[in-house]
C-alpha positions in Angstrom: 0.0 -0.1 0.5 1.6 3.2 -1.0 1.1 6.3 1.1 1.4 10.2 0.1 2.9 11.6 3.5 5.8 10.8 5.8 5.1 9.0 8.9 7.6 10.5 10.5 7.3 13.9 10.1 3.6 13.5 11.1 4.7 11.4 14.3 7.5 14.3 15.0 4.9 17.0 14.3 2.2 15.1 16.7 4.8 15.2 19.5 5.9 18.6 19.1 2.4 19.6 18.9 1.9 17.9 22.6 4.7 19.3 24.1 3.8 22.7 22.8 0.5 22.6 24.6 2.0 20.8 27.6 4.2 23.9 27.7 1.2 25.9 27.6 -0.2 24.2 30.9 2.9 24.8 32.8 3.5 28.6 31.8 3.4 29.8 35.3 6.4 27.7 36.6 8.8 29.9 34.3 10.7 32.7 35.2 9.3 34.6 32.3 6.2 33.4 31.9 5.2 35.6 28.2 8.2 33.6 27.1 7.2 30.5 28.2 3.9 31.3 26.4 6.0 32.0 23.0 7.7 28.5 23.8 4.2 27.3 23.7 2.7 28.6 20.2 6.2 27.5 19.1 5.6 24.1 20.0 1.8 24.6 18.7 2.4 26.0 15.5 5.6 24.0 14.4 4.1 20.9 15.5 1.4 21.9 12.9 3.8 22.8 10.2 5.7 19.4 10.9 2.4 17.8 10.3 1.4 19.8 6.8 5.2 18.9 5.5 4.8 15.5 6.1 1.3 15.7 4.3 2.9 16.8 1.2 6.5 15.4 1.5 6.2 12.8 -1.6 5.7 16.4 -3.2 9.5 17.4 -2.5 11.5 16.1 -5.4 15.4 15.8 -4.0 18.1 13.1 -4.3 17.7 10.9 -1.7 20.8 12.8 0.2 19.9 16.0 0.1 15.9 14.8 1.4 17.4 13.5 4.5 19.4 16.9 5.3 16.2 18.6 4.6 14.3 16.5 6.9 16.6 16.2 9.5 17.2 19.8 9.4 13.5 20.8 9.5 13.1 18.6 12.7 16.0 20.1 14.6 15.0 23.5 13.8 11.3 22.8 14.6 12.3 21.3 18.1 15.0 23.6 18.5 12.5 26.4 18.1 10.4 25.4 21.1 13.3 24.3 23.3 15.3 27.4 23.2 12.4 29.1 23.6 11.3 27.5 26.4 14.9 27.4 27.8 15.2 31.3 27.9 11.6 31.4 29.4 13.1 29.0 32.1 16.4 30.8 32.4 14.8 34.0 32.5 17.3 35.4 29.2 17.2 38.7 27.2 20.0 38.1 24.4 18.0 36.2 22.1 14.6 38.4 22.5 14.6 41.3 24.2 11.5 42.2 23.6 10.1 39.0 25.8 12.4 39.9 28.6 10.2 41.5 30.3 13.6 42.7 32.2 14.5 39.7 33.0 18.7 38.4 32.4 20.0 35.4 32.7 23.7 34.5 33.7 26.1 35.6 30.8 26.1 31.4 30.7 22.5 31.2 29.8 22.4 34.3 27.6 25.1 32.3 25.8 23.2 29.2 25.3 20.1 30.2 24.5 21.8 33.1 21.7 24.1 30.4 20.3 20.9 28.0 20.1 18.7 30.4 18.4 21.0 31.1 16.0 21.3 27.8 14.9 17.9 27.0 14.5 17.5 30.1 12.4 20.4 28.6 10.0 18.6 25.0 9.9 15.1 26.2 9.3 16.4 28.8 6.6 18.4 25.6 4.8 16.0 22.9 5.0 13.1 25.3 3.7 15.6 26.3 1.1 15.9 22.4 0.2 12.1 21.7 0.2 11.1 24.8 -2.0 13.5 23.7 -4.5 12.0 20.2 -4.4 8.7 21.1 -4.4 9.4 23.7 -7.6 11.6 21.0 -9.1 8.3 18.1 -8.4 5.9 20.8 -10.2 8.5 21.3 -13.7 8.6 17.5 -14.0 4.9 17.5 -14.0 5.0 20.3 -16.2 7.2 18.1 -17.8 5.2 15.4 -17.9 2.2 16.8 -19.1 3.5 18.0 -22.8 
């Protein structure tokens, strides 16, 4: 039986959505509740994104190695987005998101960990999405060629 989705991305999406919900339920336990709300939203939105991506993954036409890189980096980036936002909420850091810091500041090492984490996930998500968009465009042009 063939399927048109990627089960791994669907499972990760559902898990990250659940993690986001649980984070929202625990919001008051964090040093910075506003950033905890952001962590909740990151989990829910990134989980939804992974579910949507998993549903259309067969439309991403990439060589196997690039597809693996895209899948792994998008999983790292989406979980990382939740994780480093949650870590910033727990530490009360300001470097990664001064708007949400509410005047809180973490220790220097905490600020650096969160800032480095945010930077790494930003790059990974951009790289993954460039590959995915190229793969979707390639798939569309392959369909155009087939229909001629």
